N, C-alpha and C positions, 0 to 999 in steps of 0.2 A: 868192078862188081858193085851193084847198087845195094844200098842199105835200106832195109825196111824202115819206113818213117812212122813214128807214133805221135809226133809232135802236135798234129791237128786231128786226133782220132786215128782210126786205122780202117781203111776200105780194102778188103781182100780183092776186089775187082781191079784194082790198081797193079796187082802182082800175079794174078791168075796165069798169065802167060808162061811163068816160070816155076809154077807150083803144081804138084799132082795132087789131087784129092784122094785121100786114102779112106776117110770115113766122115759122114756128116749126120748129124743128129739135130734135133730141134734148136738147141742153144749151144752145141759145140761143133767144132770142125777140126779134122786133123789132116795135115798136108805134108808132103814131101818136097824138099827143096831140090829141084831138078838140077843136075850138074852144077851144084854151088852157084846158082844165079844170083842169090841174094845174100847180104850179110846180116848178121843179127843186130837189132837196134840197141842192144845192151853193151856187147863187147866188140862188135865190128868185124867179127870172124864169120866164115861161113857156117851155116848150121844145117843139120840133117833134116829134122822134122819140126813142124810147127803145129802147136795145139792152141786153138782159139776158143775161149769160153765167155759167154755172156752171163753165166749163172754166178750167183754169190759164193758158192762153195763148190769145191771139186776134190776128188780123192784120187791119188795116184798110188800105184804099187811102187816097188823099188826101181827107180829110173836106171840105175847102173851106169849112168854116164853123166858127164857134166851137162848142166842146163843153165839157161838164163830166163829171167822173167821180165817182161815189159807190160805196162798197163796204160790204158786210156780211160776216159771216164766211163766208158760203156763195156770194155773188153779186157780180158787178161790174156797175154800171149806167153806161152811156155815154149821155149826153143831148146831142142836137144842138140848136143855137139858130138 
């Protein structure tokens, strides 16, 4: 299982082959990890969903599940498990 890399930024196009787009807005994107293709960059375990944001602030309801956060200079990645 390949781990998402955030060491030199994050380019979604490097991982699109194993992720399913759920929702895309101007500065945010939500994807599903198909068949556990990728591992979380924070904990190394498979994740269920990936939320990517280029905005300074975001608001979430009650996640109800474990999550990890990774960031690059330009993006915040929230991964639910």
